[in-house]
N, C-alpha and C positions, 0 to 999 in steps of 0.2 A: 312098414311096410312102402320101398319103392320098386314096382315090375317095372318096365320096359317091355310091348309090345314090338314086334319088328314085321316090314313086307318082306315076301319071298321076295328072296334077289337082293332087301339091304345086304348092307355089309359086316361084319366081325368092328370093326372101324366106326362105324354108325352107332351100331349098338350102343358101342359105349356110350360115344358123347353122347346121346343125348341119356343110358344109366348113372353118365358124372353129373351128365348137368339136373338130370333129377333129380338127386341125391349135394346139390351144390343147392339147388332152392328151396326144399324139404327142411335141409338145416340137419339129418342125419349125421352125416358131417362132425356139427359143431356138436351137436349134440355127444355124440360120442366123446372126441381127444375131449369136454367136457370131465365128463367119468373115468375118462382114462386117469386119473390120477385122482386121492382128497385131496377139496379145496376147507381150505380152515372160513368158519363164517366170515368170522373178520375180512380177509384175504378177498374174502370174493361177494362184498362191499365195498372193499376195496377198490376190487375192481371195476365195479358195481360203477362208480362215483369218477373213478377217473377215465368210461366210458363216456361217461354225462356232463360230462366235461368235456370231454374230444368236440360233442356232438355240438354244442351251444358255443364253443370257441369255435366250430368249424359250420354256425349256422349266424353267427357278430359277420365273420371273415362277407360270406356270399352278402349276405344284407349291408353291410360294404362295398358289394366289388358293387349291385346292381343303381347304390348312392350313388357311385362318381360319373 
């Protein structure tokens, strides 16, 4: 659970920014969206395989850019 501690005199906007940043870093929103609807195991494998492929391709592009 994300908790934001604010100091005396901090604005609501600053506290909200801190809260949003903390939830993004901890992955709470990502996990919530993943559990929002049921995902079949085959769809989950397909999505994860596509993510692995994107990660590999991005690493190859970065390696090529460094070699130039």
